[in-house]
TORKOL-4160 file (C-alpha; in steps of 0.2 Angstrom, whole numbers, padded with zeros to 4 digits, m for minus):
405
<pt num="1" X="0692" Y="0471" Z="0154"/>
<pt num="2" X="0692" Y="0476" Z="0135"/>
<pt num="3" X="0686" Y="0491" Z="0128"/>
<pt num="4" X="0674" Y="0489" Z="0113"/>
<pt num="5" X="0671" Y="0505" Z="0102"/>
<pt num="6" X="0656" Y="0506" Z="0091"/>
<pt num="7" X="0654" Y="0518" Z="0077"/>
<pt num="8" X="0637" Y="0522" Z="0069"/>
<pt num="9" X="0623" Y="0534" Z="0064"/>
<pt num="10" X="0605" Y="0533" Z="0070"/>
<pt num="11" X="0589" Y="0532" Z="0060"/>
<pt num="12" X="0572" Y="0534" Z="0068"/>
<pt num="13" X="0575" Y="0519" Z="0080"/>
<pt num="14" X="0574" Y="0516" Z="0099"/>
<pt num="15" X="0583" Y="0502" Z="0108"/>
<pt num="16" X="0571" Y="0490" Z="0117"/>
<pt num="17" X="0572" Y="0493" Z="0136"/>
<pt num="18" X="0567" Y="0479" Z="0148"/>
<pt num="19" X="0551" Y="0483" Z="0158"/>
<pt num="20" X="0553" Y="0487" Z="0176"/>
<pt num="21" X="0534" Y="0488" Z="0179"/>
<pt num="22" X="0534" Y="0473" Z="0189"/>
<pt num="23" X="0546" Y="0462" Z="0199"/>
<pt num="24" X="0553" Y="0447" Z="0189"/>
<pt num="25" X="0561" Y="0431" Z="0194"/>
<pt num="26" X="0579" Y="0429" Z="0190"/>
<pt num="27" X="0582" Y="0412" Z="0182"/>
<pt num="28" X="0597" Y="0402" Z="0188"/>
<pt num="29" X="0609" Y="0397" Z="0175"/>
<pt num="30" X="0610" Y="0379" Z="0169"/>
<pt num="31" X="0624" Y="0371" Z="0179"/>
<pt num="32" X="0632" Y="0355" Z="0175"/>
<pt num="33" X="0627" Y="0348" Z="0192"/>
<pt num="34" X="0609" Y="0354" Z="0192"/>
<pt num="35" X="0593" Y="0357" Z="0181"/>
<pt num="36" X="0587" Y="0374" Z="0178"/>
<pt num="37" X="0579" Y="0382" Z="0193"/>
<pt num="38" X="0575" Y="0400" Z="0198"/>
<pt num="39" X="0579" Y="0411" Z="0212"/>
<pt num="40" X="0562" Y="0413" Z="0220"/>
<pt num="41" X="0567" Y="0429" Z="0230"/>
<pt num="42" X="0578" Y="0438" Z="0218"/>
<pt num="43" X="0567" Y="0451" Z="0211"/>
<pt num="44" X="0574" Y="0465" Z="0200"/>
<pt num="45" X="0570" Y="0483" Z="0205"/>
<pt num="46" X="0570" Y="0497" Z="0193"/>
<pt num="47" X="0588" Y="0503" Z="0189"/>
<pt num="48" X="0593" Y="0521" Z="0192"/>
<pt num="49" X="0596" Y="0531" Z="0176"/>
<pt num="50" X="0614" Y="0534" Z="0181"/>
<pt num="51" X="0618" Y="0516" Z="0182"/>
<pt num="52" X="0611" Y="0505" Z="0167"/>
<pt num="53" X="0612" Y="0487" Z="0170"/>
<pt num="54" X="0605" Y="0473" Z="0160"/>
<pt num="55" X="0604" Y="0454" Z="0162"/>
<pt num="56" X="0614" Y="0443" Z="0150"/>
<pt num="57" X="0605" Y="0436" Z="0135"/>
<pt num="58" X="0597" Y="0419" Z="0136"/>
<pt num="59" X="0586" Y="0407" Z="0127"/>
<pt num="60" X="0567" Y="0409" Z="0131"/>
<pt num="61" X="0560" Y="0396" Z="0143"/>
<pt num="62" X="0542" Y="0391" Z="0145"/>
<pt num="63" X="0544" Y="0393" Z="0164"/>
<pt num="64" X="0552" Y="0410" Z="0163"/>
<pt num="65" X="0542" Y="0426" Z="0163"/>
<pt num="66" X="0543" Y="0438" Z="0148"/>
<pt num="67" X="0559" Y="0448" Z="0149"/>
<pt num="68" X="0568" Y="0436" Z="0161"/>
<pt num="69" X="0585" Y="0431" Z="0154"/>
<pt num="70" X="0598" Y="0418" Z="0159"/>
<pt num="71" X="0614" Y="0410" Z="0153"/>
<pt num="72" X="0625" Y="0396" Z="0158"/>
<pt num="73" X="0642" Y="0401" Z="0164"/>
<pt num="74" X="0650" Y="0394" Z="0148"/>
<pt num="75" X="0638" Y="0405" Z="0137"/>
<pt num="76" X="0642" Y="0421" Z="0147"/>
<pt num="77" X="0649" Y="0435" Z="0136"/>
<pt num="78" X="0666" Y="0441" Z="0143"/>
<pt num="79" X="0666" Y="0457" Z="0152"/>
<pt num="80" X="0681" Y="0461" Z="0142"/>
<pt num="81" X="0669" Y="0466" Z="0127"/>
<pt num="82" X="0654" Y="0473" Z="0135"/>
<pt num="83" X="0658" Y="0491" Z="0135"/>
<pt num="84" X="0651" Y="0498" Z="0119"/>
<pt num="85" X="0640" Y="0513" Z="0113"/>
<pt num="86" X="0631" Y="0506" Z="0098"/>
<pt num="87" X="0622" Y="0519" Z="0088"/>
<pt num="88" X="0611" Y="0513" Z="0074"/>
<pt num="89" X="0616" Y="0514" Z="0056"/>
<pt num="90" X="0601" Y="0516" Z="0044"/>
<pt num="91" X="0598" Y="0502" Z="0032"/>
<pt num="92" X="0602" Y="0505" Z="0013"/>
<pt num="93" X="0590" Y="0515" Z="0003"/>
<pt num="94" X="0576" Y="0505" Z="m0005"/>
<pt num="95" X="0576" Y="0492" Z="0009"/>
<pt num="96" X="0563" Y="0488" Z="0022"/>
<pt num="97" X="0568" Y="0485" Z="0040"/>
<pt num="98" X="0552" Y="0476" Z="0045"/>
<pt num="99" X="0560" Y="0459" Z="0041"/>
<pt num="100" X="0576" Y="0457" Z="0052"/>
<pt num="101" X="0579" Y="0439" Z="0046"/>
<pt num="102" X="0581" Y="0445" Z="0028"/>
<pt num="103" X="0598" Y="0453" Z="0024"/>
<pt num="104" X="0596" Y="0470" Z="0018"/>
<pt num="105" X="0604" Y="0477" Z="0001"/>
<pt num="106" X="0610" Y="0459" Z="m0003"/>
<pt num="107" X="0622" Y="0460" Z="0012"/>
<pt num="108" X="0625" Y="0445" Z="0023"/>
<pt num="109" X="0624" Y="0449" Z="0042"/>
<pt num="110" X="0635" Y="0450" Z="0052"/>
<pt num="111" X="0647" Y="0456" Z="0038"/>
<pt num="112" X="0665" Y="0461" Z="0039"/>
<pt num="113" X="0668" Y="0479" Z="0036"/>
<pt num="114" X="0685" Y="0487" Z="0038"/>
<pt num="115" X="0699" Y="0476" Z="0046"/>
<pt num="116" X="0695" Y="0472" Z="0064"/>
<pt num="117" X="0677" Y="0478" Z="0062"/>
<pt num="118" X="0661" Y="0469" Z="0061"/>
<pt num="119" X="0644" Y="0475" Z="0054"/>
<pt num="120" X="0629" Y="0468" Z="0064"/>
<pt num="121" X="0610" Y="0470" Z="0062"/>
<pt num="122" X="0598" Y="0470" Z="0076"/>
<pt num="123" X="0579" Y="0466" Z="0076"/>
<pt num="124" X="0574" Y="0483" Z="0071"/>
<pt num="125" X="0584" Y="0481" Z="0055"/>
<pt num="126" X="0597" Y="0493" Z="0061"/>
<pt num="127" X="0616" Y="0491" Z="0057"/>
<pt num="128" X="0630" Y="0494" Z="0069"/>
<pt num="129" X="0649" Y="0494" Z="0065"/>
<pt num="130" X="0659" Y="0488" Z="0080"/>
<pt num="131" X="0678" Y="0487" Z="0082"/>
<pt num="132" X="0686" Y="0478" Z="0097"/>
<pt num="133" X="0701" Y="0485" Z="0105"/>
<pt num="134" X="0711" Y="0473" Z="0115"/>
<pt num="135" X="0714" Y="0482" Z="0131"/>
<pt num="136" X="0715" Y="0474" Z="0149"/>
<pt num="137" X="0710" Y="0485" Z="0164"/>
<pt num="138" X="0713" Y="0479" Z="0181"/>
<pt num="139" X="0715" Y="0486" Z="0199"/>
<pt num="140" X="0727" Y="0480" Z="0212"/>
<pt num="141" X="0732" Y="0484" Z="0230"/>
<pt num="142" X="0750" Y="0485" Z="0237"/>
<pt num="143" X="0755" Y="0483" Z="0256"/>
<pt num="144" X="0771" Y="0483" Z="0265"/>
<pt num="145" X="0777" Y="0469" Z="0276"/>
<pt num="146" X="0767" Y="0476" Z="0290"/>
<pt num="147" X="0751" Y="0476" Z="0280"/>
<pt num="148" X="0750" Y="0495" Z="0278"/>
<pt num="149" X="0744" Y="0502" Z="0261"/>
<pt num="150" X="0758" Y="0509" Z="0249"/>
<pt num="151" X="0750" Y="0523" Z="0238"/>
<pt num="152" X="0765" Y="0532" Z="0230"/>
<pt num="153" X="0772" Y="0519" Z="0218"/>
<pt num="154" X="0775" Y="0522" Z="0200"/>
<pt num="155" X="0773" Y="0511" Z="0184"/>
<pt num="156" X="0791" Y="0506" Z="0184"/>
<pt num="157" X="0789" Y="0499" Z="0202"/>
<pt num="158" X="0779" Y="0484" Z="0195"/>
<pt num="159" X="0781" Y="0470" Z="0183"/>
<pt num="160" X="0765" Y="0464" Z="0173"/>
<pt num="161" X="0764" Y="0446" Z="0165"/>
<pt num="162" X="0749" Y="0442" Z="0155"/>
<pt num="163" X="0748" Y="0424" Z="0149"/>
<pt num="164" X="0767" Y="0421" Z="0152"/>
<pt num="165" X="0772" Y="0437" Z="0143"/>
<pt num="166" X="0774" Y="0456" Z="0147"/>
<pt num="167" X="0762" Y="0467" Z="0139"/>
<pt num="168" X="0765" Y="0474" Z="0122"/>
<pt num="169" X="0760" Y="0492" Z="0128"/>
<pt num="170" X="0755" Y="0499" Z="0145"/>
<pt num="171" X="0743" Y="0513" Z="0141"/>
<pt num="172" X="0737" Y="0519" Z="0158"/>
<pt num="173" X="0743" Y="0518" Z="0176"/>
<pt num="174" X="0737" Y="0528" Z="0191"/>
<pt num="175" X="0734" Y="0528" Z="0209"/>
<pt num="176" X="0715" Y="0526" Z="0210"/>
<pt num="177" X="0708" Y="0534" Z="0226"/>
<pt num="178" X="0692" Y="0542" Z="0219"/>
<pt num="179" X="0685" Y="0531" Z="0206"/>
<pt num="180" X="0667" Y="0528" Z="0208"/>
<pt num="181" X="0662" Y="0512" Z="0217"/>
<pt num="182" X="0648" Y="0500" Z="0213"/>
<pt num="183" X="0647" Y="0489" Z="0228"/>
<pt num="184" X="0636" Y="0474" Z="0232"/>
<pt num="185" X="0633" Y="0470" Z="0251"/>
<pt num="186" X="0628" Y="0451" Z="0252"/>
<pt num="187" X="0622" Y="0447" Z="0270"/>
<pt num="188" X="0620" Y="0429" Z="0276"/>
<pt num="189" X="0603" Y="0428" Z="0283"/>
<pt num="190" X="0602" Y="0409" Z="0287"/>
<pt num="191" X="0599" Y="0401" Z="0303"/>
<pt num="192" X="0618" Y="0398" Z="0306"/>
<pt num="193" X="0621" Y="0416" Z="0310"/>
<pt num="194" X="0605" Y="0420" Z="0320"/>
<pt num="195" X="0613" Y="0423" Z="0337"/>
<pt num="196" X="0624" Y="0438" Z="0331"/>
<pt num="197" X="0613" Y="0444" Z="0317"/>
<pt num="198" X="0608" Y="0461" Z="0324"/>
<pt num="199" X="0625" Y="0467" Z="0328"/>
<pt num="200" X="0631" Y="0463" Z="0310"/>
<pt num="201" X="0616" Y="0472" Z="0303"/>
<pt num="202" X="0621" Y="0488" Z="0312"/>
<pt num="203" X="0639" Y="0486" Z="0307"/>
<pt num="204" X="0634" Y="0484" Z="0289"/>
<pt num="205" X="0623" Y="0500" Z="0289"/>
<pt num="206" X="0637" Y="0510" Z="0297"/>
<pt num="207" X="0649" Y="0504" Z="0283"/>
<pt num="208" X="0637" Y="0509" Z="0269"/>
<pt num="209" X="0635" Y="0526" Z="0278"/>
<pt num="210" X="0654" Y="0529" Z="0277"/>
<pt num="211" X="0658" Y="0521" Z="0260"/>
<pt num="212" X="0644" Y="0528" Z="0248"/>
<pt num="213" X="0647" Y="0545" Z="0242"/>
<pt num="214" X="0632" Y="0555" Z="0235"/>
<pt num="215" X="0632" Y="0557" Z="0216"/>
<pt num="216" X="0647" Y="0546" Z="0214"/>
<pt num="217" X="0646" Y="0529" Z="0222"/>
<pt num="218" X="0631" Y="0516" Z="0222"/>
<pt num="219" X="0627" Y="0501" Z="0231"/>
<pt num="220" X="0614" Y="0487" Z="0233"/>
<pt num="221" X="0609" Y="0475" Z="0246"/>
<pt num="222" X="0606" Y="0456" Z="0244"/>
<pt num="223" X="0601" Y="0445" Z="0259"/>
<pt num="224" X="0602" Y="0426" Z="0256"/>
<pt num="225" X="0597" Y="0411" Z="0265"/>
<pt num="226" X="0590" Y="0397" Z="0254"/>
<pt num="227" X="0589" Y="0409" Z="0240"/>
<pt num="228" X="0596" Y="0427" Z="0237"/>
<pt num="229" X="0584" Y="0441" Z="0238"/>
<pt num="230" X="0587" Y="0459" Z="0232"/>
<pt num="231" X="0583" Y="0470" Z="0247"/>
<pt num="232" X="0589" Y="0487" Z="0240"/>
<pt num="233" X="0594" Y="0490" Z="0222"/>
<pt num="234" X="0608" Y="0501" Z="0216"/>
<pt num="235" X="0607" Y="0518" Z="0224"/>
<pt num="236" X="0617" Y="0532" Z="0233"/>
<pt num="237" X="0604" Y="0534" Z="0246"/>
<pt num="238" X="0611" Y="0527" Z="0262"/>
<pt num="239" X="0593" Y="0528" Z="0270"/>
<pt num="240" X="0586" Y="0516" Z="0257"/>
<pt num="241" X="0601" Y="0504" Z="0259"/>
<pt num="242" X="0600" Y="0504" Z="0278"/>
<pt num="243" X="0581" Y="0500" Z="0277"/>
<pt num="244" X="0586" Y="0485" Z="0265"/>
<pt num="245" X="0598" Y="0479" Z="0278"/>
<pt num="246" X="0586" Y="0480" Z="0293"/>
<pt num="247" X="0572" Y="0471" Z="0283"/>
<pt num="248" X="0582" Y="0455" Z="0283"/>
<pt num="249" X="0576" Y="0441" Z="0294"/>
<pt num="250" X="0587" Y="0426" Z="0298"/>
<pt num="251" X="0580" Y="0409" Z="0294"/>
<pt num="252" X="0582" Y="0394" Z="0282"/>
<pt num="253" X="0597" Y="0386" Z="0273"/>
<pt num="254" X="0612" Y="0395" Z="0265"/>
<pt num="255" X="0614" Y="0398" Z="0246"/>
<pt num="256" X="0630" Y="0408" Z="0246"/>
<pt num="257" X="0636" Y="0403" Z="0228"/>
<pt num="258" X="0619" Y="0407" Z="0221"/>
<pt num="259" X="0620" Y="0424" Z="0229"/>
<pt num="260" X="0637" Y="0428" Z="0222"/>
<pt num="261" X="0632" Y="0422" Z="0205"/>
<pt num="262" X="0616" Y="0432" Z="0204"/>
<pt num="263" X="0625" Y="0448" Z="0211"/>
<pt num="264" X="0639" Y="0447" Z="0198"/>
<pt num="265" X="0628" Y="0442" Z="0183"/>
<pt num="266" X="0613" Y="0452" Z="0185"/>
<pt num="267" X="0619" Y="0467" Z="0195"/>
<pt num="268" X="0638" Y="0470" Z="0193"/>
<pt num="269" X="0643" Y="0463" Z="0176"/>
<pt num="270" X="0636" Y="0478" Z="0166"/>
<pt num="271" X="0637" Y="0491" Z="0180"/>
<pt num="272" X="0643" Y="0508" Z="0173"/>
<pt num="273" X="0644" Y="0526" Z="0178"/>
<pt num="274" X="0641" Y="0542" Z="0168"/>
<pt num="275" X="0658" Y="0547" Z="0174"/>
<pt num="276" X="0667" Y="0533" Z="0165"/>
<pt num="277" X="0676" Y="0518" Z="0173"/>
<pt num="278" X="0670" Y="0511" Z="0190"/>
<pt num="279" X="0677" Y="0499" Z="0203"/>
<pt num="280" X="0666" Y="0484" Z="0206"/>
<pt num="281" X="0666" Y="0475" Z="0223"/>
<pt num="282" X="0656" Y="0462" Z="0233"/>
<pt num="283" X="0656" Y="0462" Z="0252"/>
<pt num="284" X="0652" Y="0446" Z="0260"/>
<pt num="285" X="0646" Y="0444" Z="0278"/>
<pt num="286" X="0644" Y="0426" Z="0280"/>
<pt num="287" X="0652" Y="0410" Z="0288"/>
<pt num="288" X="0656" Y="0403" Z="0271"/>
<pt num="289" X="0645" Y="0388" Z="0273"/>
<pt num="290" X="0634" Y="0383" Z="0258"/>
<pt num="291" X="0620" Y="0369" Z="0258"/>
<pt num="292" X="0607" Y="0376" Z="0246"/>
<pt num="293" X="0615" Y="0383" Z="0230"/>
<pt num="294" X="0611" Y="0377" Z="0213"/>
<pt num="295" X="0627" Y="0382" Z="0205"/>
<pt num="296" X="0645" Y="0376" Z="0210"/>
<pt num="297" X="0658" Y="0386" Z="0219"/>
<pt num="298" X="0669" Y="0387" Z="0204"/>
<pt num="299" X="0655" Y="0393" Z="0193"/>
<pt num="300" X="0652" Y="0407" Z="0205"/>
<pt num="301" X="0671" Y="0411" Z="0205"/>
<pt num="302" X="0671" Y="0411" Z="0186"/>
<pt num="303" X="0656" Y="0423" Z="0185"/>
<pt num="304" X="0665" Y="0435" Z="0197"/>
<pt num="305" X="0680" Y="0435" Z="0186"/>
<pt num="306" X="0670" Y="0438" Z="0170"/>
<pt num="307" X="0661" Y="0453" Z="0179"/>
<pt num="308" X="0678" Y="0459" Z="0185"/>
<pt num="309" X="0672" Y="0460" Z="0203"/>
<pt num="310" X="0684" Y="0460" Z="0218"/>
<pt num="311" X="0677" Y="0450" Z="0233"/>
<pt num="312" X="0680" Y="0454" Z="0251"/>
<pt num="313" X="0673" Y="0444" Z="0265"/>
<pt num="314" X="0670" Y="0446" Z="0283"/>
<pt num="315" X="0669" Y="0429" Z="0291"/>
<pt num="316" X="0655" Y="0427" Z="0305"/>
<pt num="317" X="0664" Y="0412" Z="0312"/>
<pt num="318" X="0671" Y="0418" Z="0329"/>
<pt num="319" X="0676" Y="0401" Z="0336"/>
<pt num="320" X="0694" Y="0404" Z="0333"/>
<pt num="321" X="0696" Y="0389" Z="0323"/>
<pt num="322" X="0697" Y="0390" Z="0304"/>
<pt num="323" X="0682" Y="0381" Z="0296"/>
<pt num="324" X="0678" Y="0374" Z="0279"/>
<pt num="325" X="0668" Y="0389" Z="0276"/>
<pt num="326" X="0683" Y="0401" Z="0280"/>
<pt num="327" X="0693" Y="0392" Z="0266"/>
<pt num="328" X="0679" Y="0395" Z="0254"/>
<pt num="329" X="0679" Y="0413" Z="0257"/>
<pt num="330" X="0698" Y="0413" Z="0255"/>
<pt num="331" X="0696" Y="0405" Z="0238"/>
<pt num="332" X="0684" Y="0419" Z="0232"/>
<pt num="333" X="0695" Y="0433" Z="0238"/>
<pt num="334" X="0711" Y="0425" Z="0232"/>
<pt num="335" X="0705" Y="0423" Z="0214"/>
<pt num="336" X="0697" Y="0440" Z="0213"/>
<pt num="337" X="0711" Y="0451" Z="0221"/>
<pt num="338" X="0701" Y="0453" Z="0237"/>
<pt num="339" X="0704" Y="0449" Z="0256"/>
<pt num="340" X="0696" Y="0440" Z="0270"/>
<pt num="341" X="0694" Y="0446" Z="0288"/>
<pt num="342" X="0692" Y="0435" Z="0303"/>
<pt num="343" X="0685" Y="0444" Z="0318"/>
<pt num="344" X="0689" Y="0436" Z="0335"/>
<pt num="345" X="0674" Y="0445" Z="0343"/>
<pt num="346" X="0659" Y="0453" Z="0337"/>
<pt num="347" X="0666" Y="0471" Z="0339"/>
<pt num="348" X="0680" Y="0467" Z="0327"/>
<pt num="349" X="0667" Y="0466" Z="0313"/>
<pt num="350" X="0665" Y="0485" Z="0312"/>
<pt num="351" X="0684" Y="0486" Z="0311"/>
<pt num="352" X="0684" Y="0474" Z="0296"/>
<pt num="353" X="0672" Y="0485" Z="0287"/>
<pt num="354" X="0683" Y="0500" Z="0290"/>
<pt num="355" X="0698" Y="0490" Z="0283"/>
<pt num="356" X="0688" Y="0486" Z="0267"/>
<pt num="357" X="0683" Y="0505" Z="0266"/>
<pt num="358" X="0701" Y="0510" Z="0267"/>
<pt num="359" X="0707" Y="0497" Z="0254"/>
<pt num="360" X="0694" Y="0502" Z="0241"/>
<pt num="361" X="0702" Y="0520" Z="0242"/>
<pt num="362" X="0720" Y="0514" Z="0241"/>
<pt num="363" X="0721" Y="0505" Z="0225"/>
<pt num="364" X="0731" Y="0506" Z="0208"/>
<pt num="365" X="0723" Y="0505" Z="0191"/>
<pt num="366" X="0732" Y="0499" Z="0175"/>
<pt num="367" X="0727" Y="0497" Z="0157"/>
<pt num="368" X="0738" Y="0488" Z="0145"/>
<pt num="369" X="0738" Y="0479" Z="0128"/>
<pt num="370" X="0742" Y="0460" Z="0129"/>
<pt num="371" X="0756" Y="0453" Z="0118"/>
<pt num="372" X="0750" Y="0439" Z="0106"/>
<pt num="373" X="0732" Y="0441" Z="0111"/>
<pt num="374" X="0719" Y="0428" Z="0105"/>
<pt num="375" X="0700" Y="0431" Z="0105"/>
<pt num="376" X="0697" Y="0413" Z="0109"/>
<pt num="377" X="0686" Y="0414" Z="0125"/>
<pt num="378" X="0700" Y="0406" Z="0136"/>
<pt num="379" X="0706" Y="0411" Z="0153"/>
<pt num="380" X="0722" Y="0421" Z="0153"/>
<pt num="381" X="0732" Y="0421" Z="0169"/>
<pt num="382" X="0739" Y="0438" Z="0175"/>
<pt num="383" X="0752" Y="0442" Z="0188"/>
<pt num="384" X="0757" Y="0459" Z="0195"/>
<pt num="385" X="0773" Y="0459" Z="0205"/>
<pt num="386" X="0785" Y="0472" Z="0213"/>
<pt num="387" X="0800" Y="0475" Z="0201"/>
<pt num="388" X="0811" Y="0482" Z="0214"/>
<pt num="389" X="0806" Y="0481" Z="0232"/>
<pt num="390" X="0803" Y="0463" Z="0236"/>
<pt num="391" X="0795" Y="0467" Z="0253"/>
<pt num="392" X="0780" Y="0474" Z="0245"/>
<pt num="393" X="0764" Y="0463" Z="0243"/>
<pt num="394" X="0753" Y="0465" Z="0228"/>
<pt num="395" X="0735" Y="0458" Z="0228"/>
<pt num="396" X="0726" Y="0457" Z="0211"/>
<pt num="397" X="0714" Y="0446" Z="0202"/>
<pt num="398" X="0722" Y="0430" Z="0195"/>
<pt num="399" X="0717" Y="0433" Z="0177"/>
<pt num="400" X="0702" Y="0436" Z="0165"/>
<pt num="401" X="0692" Y="0428" Z="0151"/>
<pt num="402" X="0696" Y="0434" Z="0134"/>
<pt num="403" X="0682" Y="0438" Z="0122"/>
<pt num="404" X="0677" Y="0425" Z="0109"/>
<pt num="405" X="0673" Y="0429" Z="0091"/>
């Protein structure tokens, strides 16, 4: 994640806010393998004031309701440059902001200001001066050879490599046990899990009751069969979250990739906290099989990487034999720094939720400036390894997408 610092002054203007007066359909991104379609069940509930989230910008479509937005994976803005506090700069005196298409004061917009800064004009004729600071933020987990969490390590105990080179500067390192959480619980409600659905619902509700702290953490619930459906929006009210889980009814096909893509793009990509940084995670409760999605698996993986989301999965396959769906879950977890749990019996599902809860409270956070960074929109591989004790195991995301000028 990169920090973007915005400097400005305001002048009698308000930012346009998306309407929350009525549910809207979330439009699917245009995928190379499919024509544009929509998530029929993915309605967007009003966002709480403490966690502003917005959809990524998109081109208007004749079939999309006013205010609905969508982008292709290739058009997504990297989460590395989404953190900003833009304050309006008034237009030069003697100009009129009523025609945003016309440059004001003879200036061309966007225009370059000071070195590394850019002046941009919005639809209200306001200017903002933005400077991008190249800083990567990531969290990771460390366990010993027995799988126990190790929480007392220092910066010198790790070696970071970004795009083949050590960072130019490590600016921040800490053991993050209390950072606010933004968690999406995605529950498979397809016919394939009907016989064990009730037990899994109750285990999920108990997990939410344990993990969500009032006035700090927030979670949302999405159920998916043929389409993803938002059952409870971001909240720290576990009663509302539990009601959303209980409202799920099994039936239909399975659109796992669509559900992950929707949760990352529309809910987690811009998730914030009034206390600053947050940890973002998705908990999947599914067998990993997909037969209805409109986006590809790797498009869903890429969207999770762009949104900087860690994916944990609890497989509902209790056959004892690893299935194709289990391998899919391993792919999502491996690329994002998460983990997959394989319960041998239904009672183990509750233990898996407990393991996820413990891991989310046992992570490290590091911020660094990459060496020879290029804002070219490309994927940059990252590895974090123990520098001394080779018996330690580090789990972290495999990399990130740089912002693009």
